[in-house]
Each structure stands twice: as structure tokens, then as C-alpha cells.
N, C-alpha and C positions, 0 to 999 in steps of 0.2 A: 435918644429914646431908650427908656429902661422898662423892663418888664419883670415883675415878681410873679412867678407862676408855681414853683415847687414849694408849697406852703408846709414847712416842717412842723408848724404848730399842730397840724392835724394828726401827726404821727405818735403823739404821746398822751398819757393820762394827765388830766388837769386837776390841780388842787387850788380851790378858791378860798379866800379868807372868809367870805360869807356870800350867801346868795338867797334870792327868793326861790323857794322850792318849785314854783311854777315856771321859772325861767332859769334852768340849770346852766352851769358854766359850759357844758358840752355843746350848747347852742353856738358858741363861737367857732366851733369846728364844722358847722353846717353851712353849706354853700348858699343857702337861702337867707337873705338878710332879714326877712320877717321873723326868723327864729332867733331870739335874742336872750342873752344873759342879762340878768338884772340883780342888783344888790338889794339887801333889805333896807339899807339906809344910805345916806350920802357921807358916811364916815370912810376913813381910809380903807382901801381894799386892794387886793392883789391876786394874781393868778400865776402859779408856778408850774413849770414842766421840768422833768428830771430825765436825763439821758440814760441814767443807770450807772452802776459801778464800772469805772474804767473807761467810760464812753464820754464823748463830748458832742455838742451840736455847734456847727459853724454857721454864723449868720453875719450879714452886713446891712440888713434892711428889715424894717417892721412897719406895720400899718394897723390903724384902728379904723374900722369902717362901720357906718350906720350907728353913730353914737349920739348921746344927748348931752355932751359936754358943751360948755360955753367958756369964753375967756374970763378969767385966767385959770384954766384947769391945769392941775399938776399931774401930767401923765409921763411916766418914765418906762424905758426898757432897761432891764438890768440883767447881768450875767455874773455867775459866781461858781467857784469850784466846790462850794458847800452851800447847803440850804440855810445860810446866814447872810444877812444883808446890811450889816453895819458898815462894811467897806468892800462892796463887790468889785470885781475886776472891771466891770463896765456899768456905768450908770449915766444915762443920757436922757434928757427931756425931749419929748415929742411935741413940737410946736402945735398949738391949736389951729385947727381949720374947721369950718362948718361941715365940709365934706370929708372924704377920707384923709386922715392924718397920717403922714408918711415921714419916716426918718431913715436916712442913710448914715451909717457909722462905720468906723474902722472894723474890718473883719475880725471877729472874735470867736474863739472856740472854748466853750465852758460846758460843764455838766448841767448846771441849773440855769434856767432862764425865767425871768419874771417880768410881767407887766404890773406896774404899780400905779394906783389912781388915788388922787386926793383933791376933791372938789367939794368942799363943805358947803359952798354957796349954791350948789346945784338946785335949781328951782323945782325940779321934780321930786326932790327928796330921796333920790336913788340914782345909781349909775346904770346905764343900759348900753349894750354893745351888740351889734349883729354879727360882726366877723373880726377876728384877729388873724394877722398874717405875719409870718416870721421866716426869713430865709435869705437866699443869695440872689441878688438881681442879675438879670441878663441885659447887657448893652447891645442893641441892634445897630450894627455898623457895616456898611453905610446905612444911614437912616433913610426914612421914606422920602419920596418925592415931595417937594414943597407944597405942591397943589394936591389937595385931597378933599373929598366931600365930608361934611359933618351933617348927617341927616337927623331929623327930629320927627320920626313917625309917631302916630298915635293909634290906639286901639279903639277909637270911637267908631260906632256903627251909625251910618247915616242913610236914610231912605227918603224918597219923595212920594207923596200921594199923587193920584192921577191929576189932581188940580194944582200940583207943584208946591204943596205944603211940606216943609221938612219935618221929619221925625228922627230923633237921634237917641242913642244910649251913650252917655259919657264914659269914656275909657281912661286910659293913662298914656302918658308920653314917655319916650325914652330916646337915648342917643344911639346913633350908629356911626362908626368911623370906618372908612374904607381906605386902606393904605396900599401903596405900590412901592416895592423895593427893587432896585436895579443893581446889577453887577456885584452881587454878594459873592464873597469867596467861599471856598469849600468848607472852611472852618465855621463861618457864619451859617452856611446851609446846614451843617451837622448840628449846630446849636438849635436851629429852628426845628429840625426834625425831632430832636430830643424834647423840645417844648411841646410839639404836636403830639408825640407819643405819650407824654405825661398827662396833658390836660384834654387833648382832643376837643370835642364840642361839649364835653360833659362837665368840665370843671372850670369855673371862672378864674380869671387872672386879674392882676392889677397893672394897668398901663400908665406910665408917666411919659407923655409926649415930649415934654421939654426937660426931662430929667428932674430938675429941682425947681423949676419955675412953673407956677400953677395958676397964674392970673388969667391967661387966655384959654388954655385947655387944661382943666384940672385933672388930677388923677381919676381914672375911670375903672371901676370894678365891672368887668365885662367878660363875655364868652365869645369864642371864635364861632362864627356861624357858617363858614364855608370851608370846604376841604382845602388843605394846603397843596398847591401845585407849583412845582419848581420848573421853570423854563430854562433850558441850557443855552448859554451864549458862548461866543468864541472865547478862547483863553480860559476855559473852565470857570466861567462866571455864571451866576444864576439870577433870574428874576422871579419874584414871587409876590403874592398879595396877602394881606392880613385884614380880614373883614370882621369887625367886632361889634357886638351889641351890648349895651349897658344892661346890667342885671339888678334886680331888686331882691 
């Protein structure tokens, strides 16, 4: 199990090659997926962040969430010591997925980072993205118990008349995953405390249940919905739960 939670993308000013003024690039730093960046056309586009003189940003994971790409979209994560991209130190293609697109790559420290997009056949005539994430993933080890519930609640409102006739307002559905972890060591507990202190219940994270296999349980953009409680076991081991709700 891997989690990307400390989104370094949110810490820097963004420079986009072009954008629709009604959908600014800063929307990719908004935790709400309904707030989206949109390009003017489906021509090549990019977004760059700069760590500043003498500084670097270290990352090994990126994700593109709530997008309108279809296969075969050319989506790349790139890193360079200068704001030139003919031969960057890192250039890796992010494989297309209908849901969150995720790529793990060799840990890289560079001053400039860039998402690059090239999808001329996009049927919408523009690119649209709700959230971009860039950072270092956390491996949860030992992983959760094999048995866990995957809930599918809905916000529908249903009532019945006195004669048993149904009346309803259609809402929306979402997923909830409830994990239990046992016998975690002190190092893992400290990592989870850091995660909790960073995102709390206020900032969504990205969960990869099976690391890089997404056919059964795909990557989930979600929020923690219950407080973190650590139960001490013998030999200084810890049990805890992670209860997550999918975000839009």
C-alpha cells in the first residue's frame, strides 16, 4: 500500500503555457476536483514550477486526477536544473488511465519540474485537469488486514407517503474504504503521525491499495474521515485504522 499525501505541487507558483482565463492553472492546487484548469486549445501545453535559486524539489511520484484525456494521450513528468526542456534530467511518460493517472519514478531532485501534455486528438478541443500531485510516496508496512469493507454510500433522500408511495431526490454515490493495520513498528507509527498532522481531515490524499496494480482497487483520491487512534500492543507494536472517503 502506497500513499501520496504531502503534495509539493501546492507549495509553488505555477506557470502555464496557456489557459482559459475562466479556468486558471491555480485550480490544480485546489483540493476540490470541480475546480479545474483548462487550456484554450488541444495544442501542446505545459505547467512549470520553480524551486528557486539554489533549491531543489525531491519527488518520486506524480498523479493527474479528474482529467479529460483519452488514449493515446502524451502526458509526461519532467525535471530539469534549468527552465529548458530539450534534454531534461527526468522525462517519463505517465500511462493513460480513465481515473487518476499515477507514475512512480526514480527519486529525483531538481529545481524545475514540469507536467507536459500533448493530445491533439482530444475530442473536447482542450485539456482539463482537476488536480495535480507531485511528491514522495509513503509505503504502509505492514499493510492492512486482507479483509476490509468497500462501502458505496449514496446521498439520495428517500421518503414514503402514508400510502407507501416512494418519493426521492437523486444524489450522488462515493466509495468508503475502512482499513485496519496491526503490529506496526514505532517507525511506521511515526510516519502515520506525520501523515495525520499534515493532512488531518482537511486535505485529501491519494491511496494506491496495491501499489502499482489498479484493476481491482484503483487509485483513490480521498480524505480521512475519522481520528487516528493508535492502540499499543506488546513489544511496542501498534494497531490503528484508516477510514477513507472518496472526494470529488
